[in-house]
C-alpha positions as CSV (number, residue, x, y, z in Angstrom):
1,M,-20.5,26.8,22.1
2,E,-18.2,24.5,24.4
3,N,-21.4,22.3,25.1
4,K,-22.5,22.0,21.4
5,A,-19.1,20.5,20.4
6,A,-19.2,18.2,23.6
7,T,-22.7,17.0,22.8
8,M,-21.3,16.4,19.5
9,T,-18.4,14.3,20.4
10,K,-20.6,12.4,23.2
11,K,-23.0,11.3,20.5
12,Y,-20.2,10.5,18.0
13,P,-20.5,8.4,16.1
14,D,-24.4,8.7,15.3
15,K,-24.4,7.8,11.4
16,P,-22.3,5.7,9.4
17,I,-18.4,6.7,8.8
18,T,-17.1,6.9,5.4
19,L,-13.8,5.2,4.6
20,I,-11.9,6.6,1.6
21,V,-9.8,3.7,-0.3
22,P,-7.7,5.7,-2.7
23,F,-6.9,2.7,-4.9
24,G,-9.1,0.3,-7.0
25,V,-11.3,-2.6,-5.7
26,G,-9.4,-5.7,-5.1
27,G,-6.0,-4.5,-4.5
28,G,-4.1,-5.1,-1.2
29,T,-5.8,-1.6,0.3
30,D,-9.1,-2.5,-0.7
31,L,-8.9,-5.9,0.6
32,V,-7.9,-4.7,4.0
33,A,-10.6,-2.3,4.3
34,R,-13.3,-4.8,3.9
35,L,-11.8,-6.5,6.5
36,L,-12.2,-3.7,8.8
37,E,-15.8,-3.3,7.7
38,K,-16.7,-6.6,9.1
39,E,-15.9,-5.6,12.6
40,A,-16.7,-1.6,12.4
41,P,-20.1,-1.9,13.8
42,T,-19.3,-4.1,17.1
43,Q,-16.2,-1.8,17.9
44,L,-17.1,1.5,16.3
45,G,-20.7,1.6,17.0
46,Q,-21.7,2.5,13.4
47,P,-20.8,0.7,10.2
48,L,-18.1,1.7,7.5
49,V,-18.9,2.7,4.1
50,I,-16.1,1.9,1.9
51,V,-15.8,4.6,-1.2
52,N,-13.0,3.5,-3.7
53,K,-11.2,6.6,-5.3
54,P,-8.7,5.6,-7.6
55,G,-6.2,7.5,-9.4
56,G,-2.9,9.4,-9.2
57,T,-1.2,6.6,-7.2
58,G,-3.4,7.6,-3.9
59,T,-3.4,11.2,-4.5
60,I,-7.0,11.8,-5.7
61,G,-8.4,9.7,-2.6
62,W,-6.1,11.7,-0.1
63,N,-7.0,15.1,-1.4
64,E,-10.4,14.5,-1.0
65,L,-9.7,12.9,2.7
66,A,-7.7,16.1,3.4
67,G,-10.3,18.4,1.9
68,S,-13.3,16.9,4.0
69,T,-14.6,18.2,7.2
70,P,-13.1,16.7,10.3
71,D,-15.7,15.4,12.0
72,G,-14.7,11.5,12.2
73,Y,-17.3,10.6,9.2
74,T,-14.7,10.8,6.8
75,L,-11.3,8.8,7.1
76,G,-9.1,7.4,4.3
77,M,-6.9,4.2,4.2
78,T,-3.4,5.2,3.9
79,S,-0.1,3.4,2.5
80,I,3.4,4.3,2.3
81,E,2.5,6.4,-0.9
82,V,0.8,9.1,1.5
83,I,4.5,10.0,2.4
84,L,6.2,9.2,-1.2
85,Q,3.7,11.2,-3.4
86,P,4.9,14.6,-1.9
87,L,8.4,13.8,-2.8
88,Y,7.9,14.1,-6.6
89,G,6.6,17.6,-6.5
90,P,3.6,19.9,-5.2
91,T,0.4,17.7,-4.4
92,K,-2.8,19.5,-3.7
93,Y,-2.2,18.7,-0.1
94,N,1.0,18.1,1.8
95,Y,-0.6,14.7,3.1
96,P,2.0,14.1,6.1
97,T,0.9,17.7,7.8
98,A,-2.6,17.5,5.9
99,L,-3.7,14.4,7.6
100,D,-3.7,12.8,11.0
101,P,-2.8,9.0,11.3
102,L,-4.8,7.1,13.6
103,V,-3.5,3.8,13.4
104,Q,-1.2,1.6,11.3
105,I,-2.8,-1.9,10.4
106,S,0.0,-4.0,8.9
107,E,3.5,-3.9,7.5
108,L,4.4,-6.0,4.4
109,S,7.2,-6.4,1.7
110,M,6.3,-6.2,-2.0
111,V,6.8,-9.2,-4.3
112,M,7.5,-9.7,-7.9
113,A,5.8,-12.2,-9.8
114,I,5.3,-13.6,-13.2
115,K,2.8,-15.7,-15.0
116,A,3.5,-19.6,-13.9
117,D,3.8,-20.6,-17.8
118,Q,6.8,-18.1,-18.1
119,P,10.2,-19.8,-18.9
120,W,12.1,-17.9,-16.3
121,K,12.4,-20.5,-13.3
122,N,14.2,-17.9,-11.2
123,L,15.3,-13.9,-11.0
124,N,18.6,-14.8,-12.8
125,D,16.6,-16.2,-15.5
126,L,14.8,-13.2,-15.9
127,I,17.8,-10.8,-15.7
128,E,19.6,-12.8,-18.5
129,Y,16.8,-12.9,-20.9
130,A,16.3,-8.7,-20.1
131,R,19.7,-8.4,-21.0
132,Q,19.6,-10.2,-24.3
133,H,16.3,-8.3,-25.1
134,P,16.6,-4.9,-23.8
135,S,13.4,-3.1,-23.0
136,T,11.1,-5.8,-24.1
137,I,9.9,-7.0,-20.7
138,K,7.0,-4.8,-19.4
139,F,6.5,-4.5,-15.7
140,G,3.1,-3.4,-14.2
141,H,2.5,-1.7,-11.0
142,A,0.0,0.3,-9.3
143,G,0.6,4.1,-10.2
144,I,3.5,6.1,-11.0
145,G,5.8,6.8,-8.0
146,G,4.0,4.0,-5.9
147,I,5.9,1.6,-4.0
148,S,5.5,-1.1,-6.6
149,H,7.0,1.4,-9.3
150,I,9.8,2.0,-7.0
151,A,10.6,-1.4,-6.3
152,G,10.6,-2.2,-10.2
153,E,12.5,0.8,-11.0
154,T,15.5,-0.2,-7.9
155,F,15.5,-4.0,-9.2
156,A,16.1,-2.6,-13.1
157,K,18.7,-0.1,-11.8
158,S,20.3,-2.8,-9.6
159,A,20.9,-5.8,-12.1
160,D,21.6,-3.2,-14.7
161,I,18.8,-3.9,-17.1
162,Q,15.9,-2.1,-18.9
163,L,12.4,-2.6,-18.1
164,E,9.3,-0.9,-19.7
165,Q,7.2,0.3,-17.0
166,V,3.2,0.2,-16.9
167,P,1.1,2.2,-14.4
168,F,-2.2,1.0,-13.3
169,Q,-4.7,2.0,-10.7
170,S,-4.3,-1.1,-8.4
171,A,-2.6,-4.2,-8.1
172,A,-5.7,-6.2,-9.1
173,E,-5.4,-4.0,-12.4
174,S,-1.7,-5.3,-12.6
175,T,-2.4,-8.5,-11.6
176,A,-5.2,-9.3,-14.3
177,S,-3.0,-7.4,-17.0
178,L,-0.4,-10.1,-16.1
179,L,-2.9,-13.1,-16.4
180,G,-3.8,-11.6,-19.7
181,G,-0.5,-11.5,-21.1
182,H,-0.1,-7.9,-21.4
183,V,2.9,-7.4,-18.9
184,Q,5.4,-10.2,-17.9
185,V,6.1,-8.9,-14.6
186,I,4.3,-7.4,-11.8
187,V,5.5,-5.9,-8.4
188,V,2.5,-6.3,-5.8
189,T,1.5,-6.9,-2.3
190,P,1.6,-10.8,-1.5
191,A,-2.0,-10.5,-0.7
192,S,-2.9,-9.8,-4.6
193,V,-1.2,-12.7,-5.8
194,K,-1.7,-15.4,-2.9
195,Q,-5.0,-16.7,-4.4
196,H,-3.5,-17.1,-7.9
197,I,0.0,-18.9,-6.5
198,K,-2.7,-21.3,-5.0
199,N,-4.3,-21.9,-8.2
200,G,-0.9,-22.7,-10.2
201,N,-1.3,-19.4,-12.3
202,V,1.3,-17.2,-10.9
203,R,5.1,-17.8,-9.5
204,V,6.9,-15.0,-7.2
205,L,10.4,-14.9,-8.3
206,A,11.7,-12.4,-5.3
207,V,10.7,-10.8,-2.1
208,A,11.6,-7.1,-1.6
209,G,12.3,-7.4,2.2
210,E,15.1,-7.8,4.3
211,E,13.9,-11.3,5.2
212,R,11.7,-13.9,3.6
213,L,7.9,-14.1,4.1
214,T,6.8,-16.3,6.9
215,D,3.6,-17.1,5.2
216,P,3.9,-21.2,4.1
217,V,2.8,-19.8,0.2
218,F,5.7,-17.3,0.0
219,T,8.3,-19.1,2.3
220,D,10.4,-20.6,-0.6
221,V,10.4,-17.5,-2.4
222,P,14.3,-15.8,-2.2
223,T,14.7,-12.1,-1.2
224,F,16.2,-9.7,-3.7
225,K,19.0,-9.5,-1.4
226,E,19.6,-13.4,-1.6
227,Y,20.4,-12.3,-5.2
228,G,23.0,-10.0,-4.1
229,L,20.3,-6.9,-5.3
230,N,19.8,-3.9,-2.8
231,V,16.0,-4.0,-3.4
232,I,14.0,-3.5,-0.1
233,S,10.4,-2.0,-0.6
234,D,8.2,-2.2,2.7
235,N,4.4,-1.1,2.2
236,W,2.4,-0.5,5.2
237,Y,-1.2,0.0,5.8
238,G,-2.9,2.5,7.8
239,I,-5.9,4.8,8.4
240,A,-5.8,8.8,8.6
241,A,-8.1,11.6,9.3
242,P,-8.3,15.1,8.2
243,K,-5.8,17.3,10.5
244,E,-8.0,19.1,13.2
245,L,-10.0,16.4,14.4
246,P,-11.5,17.0,17.8
247,I,-9.1,15.0,20.3
248,E,-12.1,13.3,21.8
249,I,-13.5,11.8,18.5
250,K,-9.7,10.7,17.6
251,N,-9.2,9.0,20.6
252,K,-12.7,7.3,20.2
253,L,-11.4,6.3,16.7
254,A,-8.0,5.1,17.8
255,T,-9.5,2.8,20.6
256,G,-11.7,1.5,18.1
257,F,-9.7,0.4,15.5
258,K,-7.2,-0.9,17.7
259,A,-9.9,-3.3,19.2
260,I,-10.8,-4.4,15.5
261,I,-7.0,-4.8,14.8
262,N,-6.2,-6.8,17.8
263,D,-9.3,-8.9,17.4
264,P,-8.1,-12.8,16.8
265,E,-10.6,-13.0,14.0
266,F,-9.3,-10.0,12.2
267,K,-5.7,-11.2,12.5
268,Q,-6.8,-14.7,11.2
269,N,-8.5,-12.8,7.9
270,M,-5.2,-11.0,8.0
271,D,-3.1,-14.1,7.9
272,K,-5.4,-15.6,5.1
273,L,-4.8,-12.7,2.7
274,G,-1.2,-13.1,3.1
275,L,-0.6,-10.1,5.8
276,K,0.4,-10.1,9.2
277,V,-0.9,-7.3,11.7
278,H,1.5,-4.7,12.8
279,Y,-0.5,-2.3,14.9
280,L,0.6,1.1,15.9
281,G,-1.3,3.6,17.8
282,P,-1.4,7.8,16.5
283,K,1.5,8.8,17.9
284,E,3.9,5.9,16.8
285,S,2.2,6.1,13.2
286,E,2.9,9.7,13.0
287,E,6.9,9.1,14.0
288,K,6.8,6.4,11.1
289,W,5.7,9.0,8.7
290,I,8.4,11.5,9.7
291,N,11.1,8.8,9.4
292,G,9.7,7.0,6.9
293,T,9.9,10.5,4.6
294,Q,13.6,11.0,5.5
295,G,14.6,7.5,4.7
296,L,12.5,7.5,1.4
297,T,13.7,10.9,0.1
298,K,17.4,9.5,0.0
299,I,16.2,6.3,-1.6
300,V,14.5,8.0,-4.3
301,Q,17.4,10.7,-5.0
302,E,19.9,8.1,-4.8
303,T,18.4,5.5,-7.2
304,G,17.8,8.4,-9.9
305,I,13.9,7.4,-9.6
306,L,13.1,11.1,-8.3
307,E,14.2,12.4,-11.9
308,K,13.0,9.3,-13.7
309,I,9.3,9.8,-12.1
310,K,9.3,13.5,-12.6
311,T,10.0,12.9,-16.7
312,Q,7.3,10.3,-16.6
313,K,4.9,12.4,-14.5
314,K,5.1,15.1,-17.5
């Protein structure tokens, strides 16, 4: 039996590897997956086949990943929602224990954007308008209970205003809705709107990070903290496998992905998206999941978002 397992591992990978993206095409998670796809044959020895499984703010894709055979041929993109979703109530799997992180690729702060032709020149203008017109501003996000939803709700609470939330299945969908004039505000990753800013169609009002973004397209955008609002929403992207992956396969994948992520061309392509590479290996990623769960539990309880989301999910 052992010899058979050893032979399987030795040959691994001898066919393409499926990479589940639990959000729609064109969002930040999807864009990063497409960059990995380019480099995979060289570093992993086989192509990555990207399969988008949007819905349930990541849960549909992660349910499939957690339930798949741990043979190294089904992997999934992860984001902060992988540890957020179980906080709101029972999910089919408890992702932090049902999945094994292989690598963190990037860390990023969310941004709040509006259409460039809106009259609000800064965040204070938007807040003032929202106070005078309660619940008339709709804000779009990539799914109930996701980090973009939390950022929008935290902003509304900090600024003491009422916004109507509108969920979508990806940042690309919420951005399209903004451009179509169906929502007035979106919270997204910088990558989702960078091109629209350059085209002059979108303006970013604030960054939900501790400090401003270093990308030249975003350097002039103040943080929420600069407006005196406590809105910190940092997301991250990674890759995970179902639990019980044989250690030799796990190591092979971790080494391959590390080589992809640290490749200068990959970093350059990430920069073009407005994303910075922030590599963490399997052990560090696991620690981050544990610490992140503790921090987020506190945030969703203190802001009242936990109750709000439970109501919205019903």
